[in-house]
N, C-alpha and C positions, 0 to 999 in steps of 0.2 A: 853141793846141794842143788836139787832140781825142784822146779815148781811147775805143776800142771793144773790147768783149769779144764774140767770135763763137764759136758752136758750129757747126761745119761737119760735117754728117752725110753719110755716103756710103761708097763702097767704093774702096779703094786696093789694087789687086792686087799692088803691089810695095812697099807700105809706105814710099813715097817722097814722099808729098804733104807731110808735115811738113818734109822737106828743101827742097822747092820753096818753101814758105811762108817758111822761114828765109832762103833766098837772096834772095827778092823783098823781104823786110823789110829786109835789109841794103842791098840796091840802092836802096830807097826811103827810106833813113835813118829807119826806124822803131825804136822802143824797145819792150820788153816781152818776151813769151815765147810759145812754141808748145809744146803738150803733146798727145801722143796719148792719148786716153782710150778707154774701152770704147764703141765705136760712133760716136765722133765725134772731131774734132780741136778742141782748145780753143786759141783765139788771143786774147791780150790785147795790144793794140798802141796806141801813142801816136805822134803826129806831126802835121805840118801836114795840113790837109784835102786839099790837092792830092796829096800823097804817099800818103795813105791811099786816096784814090780810084784812083790809078794802081796801087797794090798790089792792091786788091780786083779790079780788072779783070783783072789777070794771074792771080790765083789762083782766082777764082770764075768769071769769064766765059770764060777761056781755060785751063782746067785741062789737065793732061797726058792723053794718050790713055787710059791705064789707070785714070784716076780718074773715078768717077761721083759727082757731087754730087747728093744727094737733097733736102736743104734746108739753109738757113742761118738761125740765130737770132742776131740782133745786138742788142747793148745798148750804149747811150751812157752812159759813166760819167764821174765827176770824174777828171781826170788824177792819176796816181800818181807821175809824174816818174821813170820808169825811167831808168837810165843806159846801158843796152845792150839788145840783143835776144839772147835765149838759147833753146836747145832744152832742155826738161826731159825727162830720161830717164824713161820710164814705169816701168822696172824699179826705179828708186830710190824711186819715189813710190807704191808699191802699198799 
């Protein structure tokens, strides 16, 4: 199992990029969370290497039309052993 924390910087004109991340994470059987922060989307995900690669291709290499990704910072960390994938509401975490 691998764990990556990514900061994805860019512009989402419809604020729907985090929803795409959530859907693709569930599809690829990943665990962790996604949170919209000021200027970037924070993604903490765990799973098999193959599933993480498939997930990253979908959300970074093939983003939605109204999403412009400017840069991605990725960090490989020790697994946390999340039990599910969630979206953290930015309004509750200010």
